[in-house]
MIPADO-584642 format. One record per residue (C-alpha): residue in one letter; z negated, y negated, x negated. Coordinates in pm, 1 decimal, m for minus. Each point is the difference from the previous one (the first is absolute). Last residue first. Example, Ala and Ser with C-alpha at 12.3 -4.5 7.8 and 13.67 -1.06 7.14 Angstrom:
2
node residuo: s&zz: m714.0&yy: 106.0&xx: m1367.0 $
node residuo: a&zz: m66.0&yy: 344.0&xx: 137.0 $
! end
This chain:
44
node residuo: x&zz: m2238.5&yy: 1944.1&xx: 1290.4 $
node residuo: x&zz: 374.1&yy: m23.4&xx: m72.5 $
node residuo: x&zz: 89.3&yy: 126.5&xx: m345.9 $
node residuo: x&zz: 184.2&yy: m239.1&xx: m231.0 $
node residuo: x&zz: 319.3&yy: 161.1&xx: m133.5 $
node residuo: x&zz: 247.1&yy: m70.7&xx: 283.0 $
node residuo: x&zz: m129.8&yy: m354.5&xx: 57.5 $
node residuo: x&zz: 25.3&yy: m72.8&xx: m372.1 $
node residuo: x&zz: 353.2&yy: 139.5&xx: m22.3 $
node residuo: x&zz: 114.4&yy: m196.9&xx: 305.5 $
node residuo: x&zz: m156.6&yy: m320.9&xx: m131.2 $
node residuo: x&zz: 170.6&yy: 43.5&xx: m336.2 $
node residuo: x&zz: 336.0&yy: 52.3&xx: 171.2 $
node residuo: x&zz: m52.7&yy: m314.4&xx: 206.8 $
node residuo: x&zz: m76.0&yy: m193.7&xx: m319.7 $
node residuo: x&zz: 320.5&yy: 126.7&xx: m156.9 $
node residuo: x&zz: 201.1&yy: m89.6&xx: 310.3 $
node residuo: x&zz: m149.5&yy: m350.0&xx: 15.8 $
node residuo: x&zz: 69.5&yy: m61.4&xx: m369.5 $
node residuo: x&zz: 358.5&yy: 124.9&xx: 46.6 $
node residuo: x&zz: 50.4&yy: m241.7&xx: 290.8 $
node residuo: x&zz: m138.7&yy: m292.5&xx: m201.4 $
node residuo: x&zz: 226.1&yy: 76.0&xx: m297.7 $
node residuo: x&zz: 300.6&yy: 26.4&xx: 232.3 $
node residuo: x&zz: m89.0&yy: m340.7&xx: 148.2 $
node residuo: x&zz: m38.6&yy: m157.1&xx: m342.7 $
node residuo: x&zz: 355.3&yy: 93.8&xx: m87.4 $
node residuo: x&zz: 177.5&yy: 167.9&xx: m291.1 $
node residuo: x&zz: m282.8&yy: 238.8&xx: m74.9 $
node residuo: x&zz: m122.0&yy: 102.4&xx: m346.8 $
node residuo: x&zz: m213.8&yy: m316.2&xx: m17.9 $
node residuo: x&zz: m83.9&yy: m174.1&xx: m325.9 $
node residuo: x&zz: 268.9&yy: m265.3&xx: 43.4 $
node residuo: x&zz: m146.4&yy: m66.3&xx: 345.2 $
node residuo: x&zz: m275.9&yy: m207.8&xx: m155.6 $
node residuo: x&zz: m12.5&yy: m255.6&xx: 281.7 $
node residuo: x&zz: 156.6&yy: m276.3&xx: m208.0 $
node residuo: x&zz: m41.1&yy: m335.3&xx: 175.3 $
node residuo: x&zz: 308.3&yy: m217.6&xx: m33.9 $
node residuo: x&zz: m53.7&yy: m285.6&xx: m245.0 $
node residuo: x&zz: m111.1&yy: m330.0&xx: 156.0 $
node residuo: x&zz: 255.3&yy: m280.7&xx: m18.6 $
node residuo: x&zz: m84.1&yy: m302.3&xx: m209.3 $
node residuo: x&zz: m40.7&yy: m338.8&xx: 168.5 $
! end
């Protein structure tokens, strides 16, 4: 029986060395966007 090739997750296109660091940076960027939106949208 032939062995399945290892699944390539596409990390060659990433600028980060680890998936965890990429996830943390994505969370921080999204948090920054939320803060900017909350600061700019007037409360009614």
